[in-house]
Biotite code that builds the C-alpha atoms (Angstrom):
import biotite.structure as struc

atoms = struc.array([
    struc.Atom([86.147, 94.783, 21.142], chain_id="A", res_id=1, res_name="VAL", atom_name="CA", element="C"),
    struc.Atom([89.005, 92.296, 21.449], chain_id="A", res_id=2, res_name="GLY", atom_name="CA", element="C"),
    struc.Atom([92.514, 93.588, 20.866], chain_id="A", res_id=3, res_name="LEU", atom_name="CA", element="C"),
    struc.Atom([93.571, 90.286, 19.274], chain_id="A", res_id=4, res_name="GLU", atom_name="CA", element="C"),
    struc.Atom([96.819, 90.151, 21.223], chain_id="A", res_id=5, res_name="TYR", atom_name="CA", element="C"),
    struc.Atom([96.472, 86.575, 22.454], chain_id="A", res_id=6, res_name="ILE", atom_name="CA", element="C"),
    struc.Atom([95.174, 83.461, 20.677], chain_id="A", res_id=7, res_name="GLY", atom_name="CA", element="C"),
    struc.Atom([93.523, 80.520, 22.460], chain_id="A", res_id=8, res_name="ARG", atom_name="CA", element="C"),
    struc.Atom([93.915, 76.855, 21.618], chain_id="A", res_id=9, res_name="ARG", atom_name="CA", element="C"),
    struc.Atom([91.369, 74.417, 22.974], chain_id="A", res_id=10, res_name="PHE", atom_name="CA", element="C"),
    struc.Atom([90.745, 71.215, 21.002], chain_id="A", res_id=11, res_name="GLU", atom_name="CA", element="C"),
    struc.Atom([87.459, 69.277, 21.420], chain_id="A", res_id=12, res_name="PRO", atom_name="CA", element="C"),
    struc.Atom([89.272, 66.301, 22.988], chain_id="A", res_id=13, res_name="GLU", atom_name="CA", element="C"),
    struc.Atom([90.675, 68.521, 25.753], chain_id="A", res_id=14, res_name="TYR", atom_name="CA", element="C"),
    struc.Atom([87.357, 68.113, 27.609], chain_id="A", res_id=15, res_name="HIS", atom_name="CA", element="C"),
    struc.Atom([87.759, 64.339, 27.769], chain_id="A", res_id=16, res_name="LEU", atom_name="CA", element="C"),
    struc.Atom([91.452, 64.582, 28.622], chain_id="A", res_id=17, res_name="LEU", atom_name="CA", element="C"),
    struc.Atom([90.782, 67.267, 31.250], chain_id="A", res_id=18, res_name="ARG", atom_name="CA", element="C"),
    struc.Atom([93.389, 69.486, 29.674], chain_id="A", res_id=19, res_name="LYS", atom_name="CA", element="C"),
    struc.Atom([93.496, 73.240, 29.986], chain_id="A", res_id=20, res_name="HIS", atom_name="CA", element="C"),
    struc.Atom([93.547, 75.605, 27.030], chain_id="A", res_id=21, res_name="ALA", atom_name="CA", element="C"),
    struc.Atom([96.902, 76.955, 25.880], chain_id="A", res_id=22, res_name="THR", atom_name="CA", element="C"),
    struc.Atom([97.584, 80.454, 24.608], chain_id="A", res_id=23, res_name="TYR", atom_name="CA", element="C"),
    struc.Atom([99.919, 82.053, 22.079], chain_id="A", res_id=24, res_name="HIS", atom_name="CA", element="C"),
    struc.Atom([100.922, 85.494, 20.901], chain_id="A", res_id=25, res_name="LEU", atom_name="CA", element="C"),
    struc.Atom([99.157, 86.906, 17.835], chain_id="A", res_id=26, res_name="LEU", atom_name="CA", element="C"),
    struc.Atom([100.656, 89.417, 15.328], chain_id="A", res_id=27, res_name="PRO", atom_name="CA", element="C"),
    struc.Atom([98.924, 92.345, 17.048], chain_id="A", res_id=28, res_name="GLU", atom_name="CA", element="C"),
    struc.Atom([100.438, 91.189, 20.322], chain_id="A", res_id=29, res_name="GLY", atom_name="CA", element="C"),
    struc.Atom([103.886, 91.165, 18.730], chain_id="A", res_id=30, res_name="GLN", atom_name="CA", element="C"),
    struc.Atom([103.407, 94.738, 17.562], chain_id="A", res_id=31, res_name="LYS", atom_name="CA", element="C"),
    struc.Atom([102.325, 95.845, 21.027], chain_id="A", res_id=32, res_name="ALA", atom_name="CA", element="C"),
    struc.Atom([105.402, 94.289, 22.671], chain_id="A", res_id=33, res_name="LEU", atom_name="CA", element="C"),
    struc.Atom([107.717, 95.901, 20.106], chain_id="A", res_id=34, res_name="LYS", atom_name="CA", element="C"),
    struc.Atom([106.305, 99.291, 21.033], chain_id="A", res_id=35, res_name="LYS", atom_name="CA", element="C"),
    struc.Atom([106.952, 98.649, 24.723], chain_id="A", res_id=36, res_name="ILE", atom_name="CA", element="C"),
    struc.Atom([110.632, 97.765, 24.320], chain_id="A", res_id=37, res_name="SER", atom_name="CA", element="C"),
    struc.Atom([112.669, 96.800, 21.263], chain_id="A", res_id=38, res_name="ALA", atom_name="CA", element="C"),
    struc.Atom([115.516, 95.577, 23.476], chain_id="A", res_id=39, res_name="THR", atom_name="CA", element="C"),
    struc.Atom([113.510, 93.561, 26.003], chain_id="A", res_id=40, res_name="LYS", atom_name="CA", element="C"),
    struc.Atom([111.412, 91.877, 23.293], chain_id="A", res_id=41, res_name="TYR", atom_name="CA", element="C"),
    struc.Atom([113.830, 90.914, 20.538], chain_id="A", res_id=42, res_name="LYS", atom_name="CA", element="C"),
    struc.Atom([112.390, 90.980, 16.984], chain_id="A", res_id=43, res_name="PRO", atom_name="CA", element="C"),
    struc.Atom([113.883, 87.540, 16.254], chain_id="A", res_id=44, res_name="THR", atom_name="CA", element="C"),
    struc.Atom([112.241, 86.022, 19.319], chain_id="A", res_id=45, res_name="ALA", atom_name="CA", element="C"),
    struc.Atom([108.918, 87.635, 18.489], chain_id="A", res_id=46, res_name="LEU", atom_name="CA", element="C"),
    struc.Atom([109.055, 86.321, 14.913], chain_id="A", res_id=47, res_name="ARG", atom_name="CA", element="C"),
    struc.Atom([109.588, 82.817, 16.264], chain_id="A", res_id=48, res_name="ASN", atom_name="CA", element="C"),
    struc.Atom([106.183, 83.014, 17.967], chain_id="A", res_id=49, res_name="THR", atom_name="CA", element="C"),
    struc.Atom([104.570, 82.906, 14.515], chain_id="A", res_id=50, res_name="ASN", atom_name="CA", element="C"),
    struc.Atom([104.941, 79.126, 14.706], chain_id="A", res_id=51, res_name="LYS", atom_name="CA", element="C"),
    struc.Atom([103.188, 78.826, 18.069], chain_id="A", res_id=52, res_name="ASP", atom_name="CA", element="C"),
    struc.Atom([99.609, 78.372, 16.758], chain_id="A", res_id=53, res_name="PRO", atom_name="CA", element="C"),
    struc.Atom([100.765, 75.153, 15.053], chain_id="A", res_id=54, res_name="ASP", atom_name="CA", element="C"),
    struc.Atom([102.989, 73.951, 17.893], chain_id="A", res_id=55, res_name="ALA", atom_name="CA", element="C"),
    struc.Atom([102.959, 70.228, 18.644], chain_id="A", res_id=56, res_name="THR", atom_name="CA", element="C"),
    struc.Atom([101.669, 68.833, 21.930], chain_id="A", res_id=57, res_name="GLU", atom_name="CA", element="C"),
    struc.Atom([105.232, 67.772, 22.692], chain_id="A", res_id=58, res_name="GLU", atom_name="CA", element="C"),
    struc.Atom([106.487, 71.345, 22.250], chain_id="A", res_id=59, res_name="PHE", atom_name="CA", element="C"),
    struc.Atom([103.696, 72.786, 24.409], chain_id="A", res_id=60, res_name="ILE", atom_name="CA", element="C"),
    struc.Atom([104.171, 70.244, 27.189], chain_id="A", res_id=61, res_name="ASN", atom_name="CA", element="C"),
    struc.Atom([107.923, 70.825, 27.208], chain_id="A", res_id=62, res_name="HIS", atom_name="CA", element="C"),
    struc.Atom([107.672, 74.579, 27.660], chain_id="A", res_id=63, res_name="TRP", atom_name="CA", element="C"),
    struc.Atom([104.952, 74.216, 30.265], chain_id="A", res_id=64, res_name="LEU", atom_name="CA", element="C"),
    struc.Atom([107.396, 71.975, 32.169], chain_id="A", res_id=65, res_name="ALA", atom_name="CA", element="C"),
    struc.Atom([110.123, 74.622, 31.856], chain_id="A", res_id=66, res_name="VAL", atom_name="CA", element="C"),
    struc.Atom([107.698, 77.261, 33.113], chain_id="A", res_id=67, res_name="PHE", atom_name="CA", element="C"),
    struc.Atom([106.680, 75.115, 36.095], chain_id="A", res_id=68, res_name="LYS", atom_name="CA", element="C"),
    struc.Atom([110.333, 74.601, 36.992], chain_id="A", res_id=69, res_name="ALA", atom_name="CA", element="C"),
    struc.Atom([110.873, 78.352, 36.770], chain_id="A", res_id=70, res_name="HIS", atom_name="CA", element="C"),
    struc.Atom([107.961, 78.943, 39.159], chain_id="A", res_id=71, res_name="CYS", atom_name="CA", element="C"),
    struc.Atom([109.425, 76.526, 41.728], chain_id="A", res_id=72, res_name="VAL", atom_name="CA", element="C"),
    struc.Atom([112.872, 78.136, 41.541], chain_id="A", res_id=73, res_name="LEU", atom_name="CA", element="C"),
    struc.Atom([111.354, 81.611, 41.732], chain_id="A", res_id=74, res_name="LYS", atom_name="CA", element="C"),
    struc.Atom([109.534, 80.588, 44.897], chain_id="A", res_id=75, res_name="GLU", atom_name="CA", element="C"),
    struc.Atom([112.830, 79.382, 46.368], chain_id="A", res_id=76, res_name="LEU", atom_name="CA", element="C"),
    struc.Atom([115.101, 82.268, 45.330], chain_id="A", res_id=77, res_name="TYR", atom_name="CA", element="C"),
    struc.Atom([112.743, 85.198, 44.723], chain_id="A", res_id=78, res_name="GLY", atom_name="CA", element="C"),
    struc.Atom([114.322, 88.316, 43.241], chain_id="A", res_id=79, res_name="ASP", atom_name="CA", element="C"),
    struc.Atom([117.778, 86.748, 43.519], chain_id="A", res_id=80, res_name="ASN", atom_name="CA", element="C"),
    struc.Atom([116.880, 84.550, 40.537], chain_id="A", res_id=81, res_name="LEU", atom_name="CA", element="C"),
    struc.Atom([117.102, 85.620, 36.906], chain_id="A", res_id=82, res_name="GLN", atom_name="CA", element="C"),
    struc.Atom([115.734, 83.113, 34.402], chain_id="A", res_id=83, res_name="PHE", atom_name="CA", element="C"),
    struc.Atom([116.390, 83.701, 30.682], chain_id="A", res_id=84, res_name="PHE", atom_name="CA", element="C"),
    struc.Atom([114.554, 81.353, 28.319], chain_id="A", res_id=85, res_name="THR", atom_name="CA", element="C"),
    struc.Atom([115.740, 80.112, 24.938], chain_id="A", res_id=86, res_name="LYS", atom_name="CA", element="C"),
    struc.Atom([113.741, 82.761, 23.082], chain_id="A", res_id=87, res_name="SER", atom_name="CA", element="C"),
    struc.Atom([115.447, 85.484, 25.117], chain_id="A", res_id=88, res_name="GLN", atom_name="CA", element="C"),
    struc.Atom([118.872, 83.996, 24.378], chain_id="A", res_id=89, res_name="LEU", atom_name="CA", element="C"),
    struc.Atom([118.399, 83.901, 20.594], chain_id="A", res_id=90, res_name="THR", atom_name="CA", element="C"),
    struc.Atom([121.255, 85.646, 18.808], chain_id="A", res_id=91, res_name="GLY", atom_name="CA", element="C"),
    struc.Atom([123.813, 85.274, 21.598], chain_id="A", res_id=92, res_name="SER", atom_name="CA", element="C"),
    struc.Atom([127.377, 84.922, 20.317], chain_id="A", res_id=93, res_name="LYS", atom_name="CA", element="C"),
    struc.Atom([128.814, 83.308, 23.452], chain_id="A", res_id=94, res_name="THR", atom_name="CA", element="C"),
    struc.Atom([126.205, 80.663, 24.369], chain_id="A", res_id=95, res_name="LEU", atom_name="CA", element="C"),
    struc.Atom([126.101, 77.189, 22.756], chain_id="A", res_id=96, res_name="PRO", atom_name="CA", element="C"),
    struc.Atom([124.574, 76.995, 19.263], chain_id="A", res_id=97, res_name="LYS", atom_name="CA", element="C"),
    struc.Atom([122.231, 74.334, 20.619], chain_id="A", res_id=98, res_name="LYS", atom_name="CA", element="C"),
    struc.Atom([120.752, 76.709, 23.157], chain_id="A", res_id=99, res_name="LEU", atom_name="CA", element="C"),
    struc.Atom([119.762, 75.613, 26.634], chain_id="A", res_id=100, res_name="SER", atom_name="CA", element="C"),
    struc.Atom([116.118, 75.773, 27.648], chain_id="A", res_id=101, res_name="ASP", atom_name="CA", element="C"),
    struc.Atom([117.234, 78.538, 29.981], chain_id="A", res_id=102, res_name="ALA", atom_name="CA", element="C"),
    struc.Atom([120.246, 80.371, 31.337], chain_id="A", res_id=103, res_name="TYR", atom_name="CA", element="C"),
    struc.Atom([119.980, 81.086, 35.066], chain_id="A", res_id=104, res_name="ILE", atom_name="CA", element="C"),
    struc.Atom([121.697, 83.583, 37.345], chain_id="A", res_id=105, res_name="GLN", atom_name="CA", element="C"),
    struc.Atom([121.376, 83.490, 41.128], chain_id="A", res_id=106, res_name="ILE", atom_name="CA", element="C"),
    struc.Atom([122.707, 86.168, 43.458], chain_id="A", res_id=107, res_name="GLU", atom_name="CA", element="C"),
    struc.Atom([124.153, 84.828, 46.708], chain_id="A", res_id=108, res_name="THR", atom_name="CA", element="C"),
    struc.Atom([125.996, 86.582, 49.520], chain_id="A", res_id=109, res_name="GLU", atom_name="CA", element="C"),
    struc.Atom([129.318, 85.536, 48.016], chain_id="A", res_id=110, res_name="ASP", atom_name="CA", element="C"),
    struc.Atom([128.858, 85.666, 44.257], chain_id="A", res_id=111, res_name="ALA", atom_name="CA", element="C"),
    struc.Atom([126.643, 85.627, 41.199], chain_id="A", res_id=112, res_name="GLN", atom_name="CA", element="C"),
    struc.Atom([126.157, 82.033, 40.110], chain_id="A", res_id=113, res_name="LYS", atom_name="CA", element="C"),
    struc.Atom([125.372, 81.101, 36.515], chain_id="A", res_id=114, res_name="ARG", atom_name="CA", element="C"),
    struc.Atom([123.869, 77.865, 35.176], chain_id="A", res_id=115, res_name="PHE", atom_name="CA", element="C"),
    struc.Atom([122.763, 76.195, 31.965], chain_id="A", res_id=116, res_name="PHE", atom_name="CA", element="C"),
    struc.Atom([119.321, 74.623, 32.439], chain_id="A", res_id=117, res_name="PHE", atom_name="CA", element="C"),
    struc.Atom([117.391, 71.913, 30.551], chain_id="A", res_id=118, res_name="ASP", atom_name="CA", element="C"),
    struc.Atom([114.243, 69.850, 31.121], chain_id="A", res_id=119, res_name="VAL", atom_name="CA", element="C"),
    struc.Atom([114.266, 66.233, 29.886], chain_id="A", res_id=120, res_name="LEU", atom_name="CA", element="C"),
    struc.Atom([111.314, 63.907, 29.351], chain_id="A", res_id=121, res_name="HIS", atom_name="CA", element="C"),
    struc.Atom([110.624, 60.232, 30.010], chain_id="A", res_id=122, res_name="GLU", atom_name="CA", element="C"),
    struc.Atom([108.308, 59.908, 26.994], chain_id="A", res_id=123, res_name="ASP", atom_name="CA", element="C"),
    struc.Atom([110.955, 61.058, 24.513], chain_id="A", res_id=124, res_name="GLN", atom_name="CA", element="C"),
    struc.Atom([113.624, 58.769, 22.999], chain_id="A", res_id=125, res_name="PRO", atom_name="CA", element="C"),
    struc.Atom([116.396, 58.263, 25.543], chain_id="A", res_id=126, res_name="PHE", atom_name="CA", element="C"),
    struc.Atom([119.108, 59.217, 23.040], chain_id="A", res_id=127, res_name="PHE", atom_name="CA", element="C"),
    struc.Atom([117.819, 62.814, 23.112], chain_id="A", res_id=128, res_name="LEU", atom_name="CA", element="C"),
    struc.Atom([118.774, 63.057, 26.782], chain_id="A", res_id=129, res_name="ALA", atom_name="CA", element="C"),
    struc.Atom([122.199, 61.448, 26.332], chain_id="A", res_id=130, res_name="THR", atom_name="CA", element="C"),
    struc.Atom([122.866, 63.587, 23.258], chain_id="A", res_id=131, res_name="ARG", atom_name="CA", element="C"),
    struc.Atom([122.120, 66.725, 25.263], chain_id="A", res_id=132, res_name="ARG", atom_name="CA", element="C"),
    struc.Atom([124.793, 65.776, 27.783], chain_id="A", res_id=133, res_name="VAL", atom_name="CA", element="C"),
    struc.Atom([127.318, 65.110, 24.993], chain_id="A", res_id=134, res_name="MET", atom_name="CA", element="C"),
    struc.Atom([126.534, 68.466, 23.352], chain_id="A", res_id=135, res_name="GLN", atom_name="CA", element="C"),
    struc.Atom([127.523, 70.237, 26.555], chain_id="A", res_id=136, res_name="TYR", atom_name="CA", element="C"),
    struc.Atom([130.690, 68.145, 26.890], chain_id="A", res_id=137, res_name="ILE", atom_name="CA", element="C"),
    struc.Atom([131.689, 68.955, 23.299], chain_id="A", res_id=138, res_name="ASP", atom_name="CA", element="C"),
    struc.Atom([130.949, 72.650, 23.817], chain_id="A", res_id=139, res_name="TYR", atom_name="CA", element="C"),
    struc.Atom([133.046, 72.792, 26.989], chain_id="A", res_id=140, res_name="ALA", atom_name="CA", element="C"),
    struc.Atom([135.964, 70.935, 25.429], chain_id="A", res_id=141, res_name="GLU", atom_name="CA", element="C"),
    struc.Atom([135.988, 73.107, 22.290], chain_id="A", res_id=142, res_name="ASN", atom_name="CA", element="C"),
    struc.Atom([136.791, 76.117, 24.463], chain_id="A", res_id=143, res_name="GLY", atom_name="CA", element="C"),
    struc.Atom([134.075, 78.381, 23.078], chain_id="A", res_id=144, res_name="ASP", atom_name="CA", element="C"),
    struc.Atom([133.035, 79.727, 26.475], chain_id="A", res_id=145, res_name="TRP", atom_name="CA", element="C"),
    struc.Atom([134.625, 83.139, 27.349], chain_id="A", res_id=146, res_name="PRO", atom_name="CA", element="C"),
    struc.Atom([137.722, 82.396, 29.430], chain_id="A", res_id=147, res_name="SER", atom_name="CA", element="C"),
    struc.Atom([137.124, 85.296, 31.839], chain_id="A", res_id=148, res_name="LYS", atom_name="CA", element="C"),
    struc.Atom([134.094, 83.449, 33.267], chain_id="A", res_id=149, res_name="TYR", atom_name="CA", element="C"),
    struc.Atom([133.937, 80.087, 35.005], chain_id="A", res_id=150, res_name="ASP", atom_name="CA", element="C"),
    struc.Atom([132.108, 77.502, 32.915], chain_id="A", res_id=151, res_name="PHE", atom_name="CA", element="C"),
    struc.Atom([128.520, 77.352, 34.242], chain_id="A", res_id=152, res_name="PRO", atom_name="CA", element="C"),
    struc.Atom([127.357, 74.117, 35.859], chain_id="A", res_id=153, res_name="PRO", atom_name="CA", element="C"),
    struc.Atom([124.681, 72.315, 33.837], chain_id="A", res_id=154, res_name="ILE", atom_name="CA", element="C"),
    struc.Atom([121.332, 71.646, 35.511], chain_id="A", res_id=155, res_name="LEU", atom_name="CA", element="C"),
    struc.Atom([119.216, 68.782, 34.165], chain_id="A", res_id=156, res_name="LEU", atom_name="CA", element="C"),
    struc.Atom([115.620, 68.378, 35.335], chain_id="A", res_id=157, res_name="VAL", atom_name="CA", element="C"),
    struc.Atom([114.074, 64.980, 34.563], chain_id="A", res_id=158, res_name="CYS", atom_name="CA", element="C"),
    struc.Atom([110.309, 64.607, 34.621], chain_id="A", res_id=159, res_name="ASP", atom_name="CA", element="C"),
    struc.Atom([110.626, 61.157, 36.237], chain_id="A", res_id=160, res_name="SER", atom_name="CA", element="C"),
    struc.Atom([112.920, 59.516, 38.760], chain_id="A", res_id=161, res_name="ILE", atom_name="CA", element="C"),
    struc.Atom([113.456, 56.578, 36.396], chain_id="A", res_id=162, res_name="SER", atom_name="CA", element="C"),
    struc.Atom([114.835, 58.895, 33.687], chain_id="A", res_id=163, res_name="LEU", atom_name="CA", element="C"),
    struc.Atom([117.074, 60.561, 36.259], chain_id="A", res_id=164, res_name="GLN", atom_name="CA", element="C"),
    struc.Atom([118.518, 57.188, 37.310], chain_id="A", res_id=165, res_name="LYS", atom_name="CA", element="C"),
    struc.Atom([118.969, 55.945, 33.716], chain_id="A", res_id=166, res_name="ARG", atom_name="CA", element="C"),
    struc.Atom([120.724, 59.107, 32.599], chain_id="A", res_id=167, res_name="LEU", atom_name="CA", element="C"),
    struc.Atom([122.978, 59.153, 35.636], chain_id="A", res_id=168, res_name="LEU", atom_name="CA", element="C"),
    struc.Atom([123.993, 55.545, 35.066], chain_id="A", res_id=169, res_name="LYS", atom_name="CA", element="C"),
    struc.Atom([124.543, 55.967, 31.324], chain_id="A", res_id=170, res_name="LYS", atom_name="CA", element="C"),
    struc.Atom([126.448, 59.267, 31.323], chain_id="A", res_id=171, res_name="MET", atom_name="CA", element="C"),
    struc.Atom([128.468, 59.210, 34.536], chain_id="A", res_id=172, res_name="ARG", atom_name="CA", element="C"),
    struc.Atom([131.527, 57.714, 32.847], chain_id="A", res_id=173, res_name="ARG", atom_name="CA", element="C"),
    struc.Atom([131.460, 60.220, 29.959], chain_id="A", res_id=174, res_name="ALA", atom_name="CA", element="C"),
    struc.Atom([131.235, 63.105, 32.434], chain_id="A", res_id=175, res_name="ILE", atom_name="CA", element="C"),
    struc.Atom([134.091, 61.748, 34.554], chain_id="A", res_id=176, res_name="GLU", atom_name="CA", element="C"),
    struc.Atom([136.301, 61.363, 31.463], chain_id="A", res_id=177, res_name="ASN", atom_name="CA", element="C"),
    struc.Atom([135.648, 64.859, 30.078], chain_id="A", res_id=178, res_name="ALA", atom_name="CA", element="C"),
    struc.Atom([138.818, 66.907, 29.500], chain_id="A", res_id=179, res_name="ASP", atom_name="CA", element="C"),
    struc.Atom([137.423, 70.151, 30.916], chain_id="A", res_id=180, res_name="ASN", atom_name="CA", element="C"),
    struc.Atom([137.913, 70.112, 34.697], chain_id="A", res_id=181, res_name="ASP", atom_name="CA", element="C"),
    struc.Atom([135.349, 72.896, 35.150], chain_id="A", res_id=182, res_name="GLU", atom_name="CA", element="C"),
    struc.Atom([132.546, 70.846, 33.588], chain_id="A", res_id=183, res_name="LEU", atom_name="CA", element="C"),
    struc.Atom([129.940, 69.896, 36.192], chain_id="A", res_id=184, res_name="ARG", atom_name="CA", element="C"),
    struc.Atom([126.493, 68.351, 35.787], chain_id="A", res_id=185, res_name="PHE", atom_name="CA", element="C"),
    struc.Atom([123.746, 68.315, 38.395], chain_id="A", res_id=186, res_name="PHE", atom_name="CA", element="C"),
    struc.Atom([120.506, 66.389, 38.013], chain_id="A", res_id=187, res_name="ILE", atom_name="CA", element="C"),
    struc.Atom([117.131, 66.349, 39.767], chain_id="A", res_id=188, res_name="ILE", atom_name="CA", element="C"),
    struc.Atom([113.589, 65.094, 39.188], chain_id="A", res_id=189, res_name="SER", atom_name="CA", element="C"),
    struc.Atom([110.673, 67.499, 38.965], chain_id="A", res_id=190, res_name="THR", atom_name="CA", element="C"),
    struc.Atom([109.231, 66.051, 42.172], chain_id="A", res_id=191, res_name="GLY", atom_name="CA", element="C"),
    struc.Atom([112.397, 67.000, 44.069], chain_id="A", res_id=192, res_name="GLU", atom_name="CA", element="C"),
    struc.Atom([112.708, 70.558, 42.772], chain_id="A", res_id=193, res_name="LEU", atom_name="CA", element="C"),
    struc.Atom([111.027, 72.114, 45.791], chain_id="A", res_id=194, res_name="GLU", atom_name="CA", element="C"),
    struc.Atom([113.604, 70.440, 48.026], chain_id="A", res_id=195, res_name="GLY", atom_name="CA", element="C"),
    struc.Atom([116.409, 72.009, 45.939], chain_id="A", res_id=196, res_name="ASP", atom_name="CA", element="C"),
    struc.Atom([118.542, 68.853, 46.236], chain_id="A", res_id=197, res_name="THR", atom_name="CA", element="C"),
    struc.Atom([120.627, 68.535, 43.070], chain_id="A", res_id=198, res_name="TRP", atom_name="CA", element="C"),
    struc.Atom([122.650, 65.358, 42.574], chain_id="A", res_id=199, res_name="GLN", atom_name="CA", element="C"),
    struc.Atom([126.214, 65.669, 41.337], chain_id="A", res_id=200, res_name="ASN", atom_name="CA", element="C"),
    struc.Atom([126.374, 63.391, 38.269], chain_id="A", res_id=201, res_name="MET", atom_name="CA", element="C"),
    struc.Atom([130.108, 62.748, 38.738], chain_id="A", res_id=202, res_name="ALA", atom_name="CA", element="C"),
    struc.Atom([129.615, 61.955, 42.426], chain_id="A", res_id=203, res_name="ASP", atom_name="CA", element="C"),
    struc.Atom([125.990, 60.786, 42.937], chain_id="A", res_id=204, res_name="PRO", atom_name="CA", element="C"),
    struc.Atom([126.436, 60.631, 46.704], chain_id="A", res_id=205, res_name="GLY", atom_name="CA", element="C"),
    struc.Atom([126.765, 64.432, 46.814], chain_id="A", res_id=206, res_name="GLU", atom_name="CA", element="C"),
    struc.Atom([123.651, 66.605, 46.771], chain_id="A", res_id=207, res_name="THR", atom_name="CA", element="C"),
    struc.Atom([123.711, 70.407, 46.838], chain_id="A", res_id=208, res_name="LEU", atom_name="CA", element="C"),
    struc.Atom([121.329, 73.339, 46.637], chain_id="A", res_id=209, res_name="SER", atom_name="CA", element="C"),
    struc.Atom([121.775, 75.809, 43.780], chain_id="A", res_id=210, res_name="LEU", atom_name="CA", element="C"),
    struc.Atom([123.030, 78.367, 46.244], chain_id="A", res_id=211, res_name="GLY", atom_name="CA", element="C"),
    struc.Atom([125.908, 76.091, 47.273], chain_id="A", res_id=212, res_name="THR", atom_name="CA", element="C"),
    struc.Atom([126.897, 74.588, 43.906], chain_id="A", res_id=213, res_name="ILE", atom_name="CA", element="C"),
])
């Protein structure tokens, strides 16, 4: 007898498109996770999964892209990487209201490094990518980040090289003119993630690994 924890979505056209099925949490699955840990699985985040059965293709593809990026970074940094997704960050009083796709922590020999992390898409309107950059600039300049911590660098993953180049060209001046000296943006395409070569958006000639940013 099925426990009805997980729902499956597979539309008839997926055969022709050679797409895999996607899966989502069902109410019984929510209840099971609550019993495991009320702190690890936040009630607010679990309630948000009620919308997943009706999620758009755009939403699904975006979070699959975030998950793939997580897998690449996990392969590179192993247990030194902590990757907190937007659903895990819900309710935070210190993070931006427009939450990042993820908040990352990496342990190095010298320090614990923190980053904001977002995935951007070629097939979405370009203004969504530029607006994301401006949201971070506004957040940094408003001084809402706790002063006892350095402002985390922002990591932008573009799903195409052309989007990476367009965004770099369009936003470089805005980043250079930002009032907050701690504000730093690094950009990469999904195809370059395994190489861990992040381009400094204020100085495109400089590329760094996450461990050295």
